[in-house]
C-alpha positions in Angstrom: -41.1 106.2 34.7 -39.1 103.3 33.3 -37.4 105.6 30.7 -36.7 108.1 33.4 -35.3 105.5 35.8 -32.9 104.1 33.2 -32.1 107.5 31.7 -33.1 107.0 28.0 -35.3 108.9 25.6 -38.4 107.1 24.5 -39.2 107.9 20.8 -42.2 106.1 19.3 -42.4 104.8 15.7 -45.2 105.2 13.2 -48.5 103.6 14.5 -49.8 100.5 12.8 -46.6 100.3 10.7 -44.2 97.7 12.3 -41.6 98.3 9.6 -40.8 101.7 11.1 -39.5 99.8 14.2 -37.7 97.3 12.0 -34.5 96.9 14.0 -36.4 95.9 17.2 -38.8 93.7 15.2 -35.8 91.9 13.5 -34.1 91.3 16.9 -37.3 89.7 18.3 -37.5 87.5 15.2 -33.9 86.4 15.6 -34.4 85.4 19.2 -37.6 83.5 18.4 -35.8 81.6 15.6 -33.0 80.7 18.0 -35.4 79.4 20.6 -37.2 77.3 18.0 -33.9 75.6 17.1 -32.7 75.0 20.7 -35.1 74.3 23.6 -32.4 75.3 26.0 -32.9 79.1 25.8 -29.9 80.0 27.9 -27.6 78.0 25.7 -29.1 79.6 22.5 -28.6 83.1 23.9 -25.0 82.2 24.8 -24.3 81.0 21.3 -25.8 84.2 19.9 -23.8 86.5 22.1 -20.5 84.6 21.3 -21.0 84.6 17.5 -19.0 87.2 15.6 -21.1 89.6 13.5 -20.3 90.8 10.0 -17.7 93.3 11.3 -15.8 90.5 13.1 -16.8 91.2 16.7 -19.3 89.3 18.8 -21.9 91.1 21.0 -20.0 89.9 24.1 -16.8 91.5 22.9 -18.5 94.8 22.2 -20.2 94.8 25.6 -17.5 93.3 27.9 -14.3 93.3 25.9 -13.8 89.6 26.0 -15.1 86.3 24.4 -17.5 84.0 26.2 -16.7 80.3 26.8 -19.1 78.1 24.9 -19.3 74.3 24.2 -17.0 74.8 21.1 -13.3 74.4 21.9 -11.2 77.6 21.5 -7.5 78.4 22.0 -6.8 79.8 25.4 -5.4 83.0 23.9 -8.9 83.8 22.5 -10.3 84.0 26.0 -7.9 86.8 27.0 -9.7 90.1 27.6 -9.1 92.6 24.8 -11.2 95.5 23.8 -11.8 96.0 20.0 -11.1 99.4 18.5 -14.5 100.9 19.3 -14.0 104.2 17.5 -13.2 102.3 14.3 -16.1 100.0 14.9 -18.6 102.8 15.3 -17.3 104.6 12.2 -17.7 101.4 10.1 -21.1 100.6 11.6 -22.4 104.1 10.9 -21.1 103.9 7.3 -22.9 100.6 6.9 -26.2 102.1 8.2 -25.9 105.0 5.8 -25.3 102.6 2.8 -28.3 100.5 3.9 -30.5 103.6 4.1 -29.2 104.9 0.7 -30.0 101.6 -1.1 -33.4 101.3 0.6 -34.5 104.8 -0.3 -33.3 104.3 -3.9 -35.2 101.0 -4.2 -38.4 102.4 -2.8 -38.1 105.9 -4.2 -38.5 107.5 -0.8 -37.7 111.1 -0.2 -38.1 113.7 2.6 -41.6 115.1 2.9 -42.4 118.7 3.6 -44.2 119.7 6.8 -48.0 119.2 6.7 -50.3 122.0 7.7 -53.7 122.0 9.4 -56.5 121.5 6.9 -54.2 119.8 4.3 -55.8 116.7 2.6 -53.8 113.5 3.0 -54.3 109.8 2.2 -54.0 107.3 5.1 -52.6 104.1 3.7 -53.3 102.0 6.8 -56.9 103.1 7.0 -57.6 103.1 3.2 -59.2 106.5 3.3 -58.5 110.2 2.9 -58.5 112.8 5.7 -57.5 116.3 6.7 -54.7 117.2 9.1 -55.9 118.6 12.4 -52.5 119.3 14.1 -49.1 118.0 14.7 -48.8 115.1 17.3 -46.4 115.0 20.2 -44.3 112.3 18.6 -41.8 113.0 15.7 -43.2 113.1 12.1 -46.7 112.3 13.3 -50.0 114.1 12.9 -53.6 114.0 14.1 -55.8 113.4 11.1 -59.6 113.6 10.9 -61.5 111.3 8.6 -65.2 110.8 8.0 -65.1 108.0 10.5 -62.8 109.0 13.3 -59.8 111.0 14.5 -56.6 109.2 13.6 -53.4 110.3 15.2 -50.0 109.4 16.5 -51.4 108.7 19.9 -53.8 105.7 20.4 -57.0 106.1 22.3 -56.6 106.3 26.1 -59.1 103.5 26.5 -56.8 101.3 24.2 -53.8 102.1 26.3 -55.7 101.4 29.5 -56.9 98.0 28.3 -53.4 97.0 27.2 -51.4 98.5 30.1 -53.6 99.1 33.1 -50.6 99.3 35.4 -49.7 102.7 33.9 -52.8 104.2 35.4 -51.9 104.4 39.1 -51.5 107.4 41.3 -47.8 106.6 41.6 -47.2 106.3 37.8 -49.2 109.4 37.0 -47.4 111.4 39.6 -44.0 110.2 38.4 -44.7 111.0 34.7 -46.1 114.4 35.6 -42.9 115.2 37.5 -40.8 114.1 34.5 -42.8 116.5 32.3 -43.2 119.5 34.5 -40.2 118.8 36.9 -42.4 119.3 40.0 -44.5 117.1 42.2 -48.2 116.8 41.4 -50.4 116.3 44.5 -48.6 118.3 47.3 -48.0 121.5 45.3 -51.6 121.3 44.0 -53.0 121.1 47.5 -50.7 123.8 48.9 -51.6 126.1 46.1 -55.3 125.4 46.6 -55.1 126.0 50.3 -53.6 129.4 49.7 -56.6 130.4 47.6 -59.5 128.7 49.3 -60.4 131.5 51.8 -60.4 134.2 49.0 -62.3 132.0 46.6 -65.0 131.2 49.2 -65.4 134.9 50.0 -65.8 136.0 46.3 -68.3 133.1 46.0 -70.3 134.5 48.9 -70.3 138.0 47.5 -71.5 136.8 44.1 -74.2 134.6 45.7 -75.5 137.4 47.9 -75.6 139.8 45.0 -77.9 137.4 43.1 -75.4 137.1 40.1 -74.4 133.5 40.8 -77.3 131.8 42.5 -75.8 128.3 41.7 -73.0 129.0 44.2 -75.5 129.3 47.1 -76.2 125.6 47.4 -72.5 124.8 47.3 -71.8 127.3 50.1 -74.7 125.9 52.2 -72.9 122.6 52.3 -70.2 124.3 54.5 -72.8 125.2 57.1 -73.2 121.5 57.9 -69.5 120.6 57.6 -66.8 123.3 57.5 -63.7 121.1 57.6 -60.7 121.9 55.5 -61.4 119.1 53.1 -65.0 120.3 52.5 -63.7 123.9 52.0 -61.3 122.7 49.3 -64.1 120.7 47.7 -66.5 123.7 47.7 -63.8 126.0 46.2 -63.1 123.5 43.3 -66.7 122.7 42.5 -67.8 126.3 42.7 -65.0 127.6 40.4 -66.7 126.8 37.1 -70.0 128.4 38.2 -68.2 131.5 39.3 -66.4 131.7 35.9 -69.8 131.1 34.2 -68.9 127.7 32.8 -71.1 124.6 32.7 -69.5 121.6 34.5 -72.6 119.3 34.2 -71.0 117.1 31.5 -67.5 117.0 33.1 -68.0 116.8 36.9 -70.8 114.3 37.7 -72.1 112.6 40.8 -73.8 109.2 41.0 -75.2 106.8 43.5 -72.5 104.1 43.8 -75.1 101.3 44.1 -78.2 102.7 42.3 -77.1 103.9 38.9 -75.5 102.4 35.8 -72.1 103.7 35.2 -72.2 103.4 31.4 -75.2 105.7 31.3 -73.7 108.2 33.6 -70.3 108.3 31.7 -71.9 108.6 28.3 -70.4 111.5 26.5 -67.7 112.1 29.1 -64.4 112.7 27.3 -62.5 114.1 30.3 -63.9 114.5 33.8 -64.5 113.4 37.4 -67.1 110.9 38.7 -68.0 111.5 42.4 -69.6 108.4 43.9 -71.9 108.6 47.0 -74.3 106.3 48.7 -78.0 107.0 48.9 -79.9 110.0 47.7 -77.9 113.2 47.2 -79.6 116.1 49.0 -76.9 118.7 48.8 -74.7 120.2 46.1 -72.0 117.7 46.9 -72.0 114.6 49.1 -70.6 114.8 52.6 -69.7 111.2 52.7 -67.8 110.0 49.6 -67.9 106.4 48.4 -65.4 106.9 45.6 -63.9 109.5 43.2 -62.8 108.4 39.8 -61.1 110.0 36.7 -63.0 109.3 33.5 -61.4 109.6 30.0 -63.2 108.7 26.8 -66.2 107.2 28.8 -63.8 104.9 30.6 -62.8 105.0 34.3 -59.0 104.9 34.2 -58.3 105.8 37.8 -60.5 105.2 40.8 -60.6 104.8 44.6 -59.3 108.4 45.1 -59.9 109.6 48.6 -61.5 113.0 48.0 -62.5 115.6 45.3 -59.3 117.7 45.6 -57.1 114.6 45.0 -59.4 113.7 42.0 -58.8 117.1 40.5 -55.0 116.8 41.0 -55.0 113.4 39.3 -57.2 114.6 36.5 -54.7 117.4 35.8 -51.8 114.9 35.9 -53.5 112.6 33.4 -54.3 115.6 31.1 -50.5 116.5 31.1 -49.3 112.9 30.9 -51.4 112.0 27.8 -51.3 115.4 26.2 -55.1 115.8 26.4 -56.9 119.1 25.7 -58.9 120.9 28.3 -62.7 120.4 28.0 -64.1 123.4 26.1 -66.9 123.8 28.5 -64.5 124.2 31.5 -61.3 125.4 29.7 -61.0 128.5 32.0 -61.5 126.4 35.1 -58.7 124.1 34.1 -56.5 127.0 33.0 -57.0 128.6 36.5 -55.9 125.3 38.1 -52.8 125.2 35.9 -51.7 128.8 36.0 -52.9 130.0 39.4 -53.2 127.0 41.6 -50.3 124.9 40.3 -48.2 127.9 39.1 -47.4 126.3 35.7 -46.5 129.1 33.3 -48.5 131.6 35.3 -47.6 134.6 33.0 -49.2 133.0 29.9 -52.8 133.0 31.1 -55.8 134.4 29.3 -57.2 137.8 30.1 -60.1 136.3 32.1 -57.7 134.2 34.3 -55.4 137.1 34.9 -58.4 139.2 36.0 -59.6 136.6 38.4 -56.1 136.1 39.9 -55.7 139.9 40.4 -59.1 140.1 42.0 -58.2 137.3 44.5 -54.9 139.0 45.3 -56.7 142.2 46.1 -59.4 140.5 48.2 -58.9 140.7 51.9 -60.0 137.8 54.2 
């Protein structure tokens, strides 16, 4: 969201290798050294901004086209605004950068590497072990590599990101990042797309349950006999979808007593999923009164206090997109249906099973 608001592209450097981000690291070191020498931080920064660099111009001249007044006496003429020749400066600066790169590469015998392929054996210097390439990562010149101990990749574990920057995991931030990636809103289109399909989904569930082919759907539909509100119909449609597609949601969509069960036991083994909290003994397929709905990634609750199950599914889809996660294998067709049919994201690229279900729903009369 910060990058989008200030209109710049965020490109990450190599993980666990600060030298890859050397320019930023050197800038931080320079400022720290300044502040050690002068306890007046504002005065230290003023001196830095007014000091000419190796090309003869100060940072203030390059930014504002004029010198800054400091405690050092200067001729009045020096304070007159005058832009430097920026084209000549950029040309000279780029040439200097090329020369630095040339000498560095020569000294360290560096050379461009060919593209790595899945299955190729590599040595991970920072880990001190060998591994095999799994796939390319989303960041430049980065790969996900599998070792005997763990999966090492360009992206850190979601739990690590959550522990370091918990403010990133809010509904607002997830929705904003999803909109940046997909160029559409998250929650409202999800609910609108779902509402257009709920009547047809519930009808095909009823037909399958009555025929005896999908008995697991019967208990979900019975919940609507007690409470047939729009929110409960949405919930029944979403929770019944994996059963109708013949998938197993037991390790991905879980319910728990908010006051009577240990969360770490319930979340054990959950890589991506939803945790639906309720109070008291659960007597139906899903609780009528929710205590909390939370998104779980890598056995960690990263988003909680969601109002209902449909909102939980929408936020889960948003987190999967924002952090480039893979759909859980045991519910991959359910999540593909949500993406391509409910949310209408690349609807023409679906699998044969999802195309068949969508066509069946379009032909179904309610």
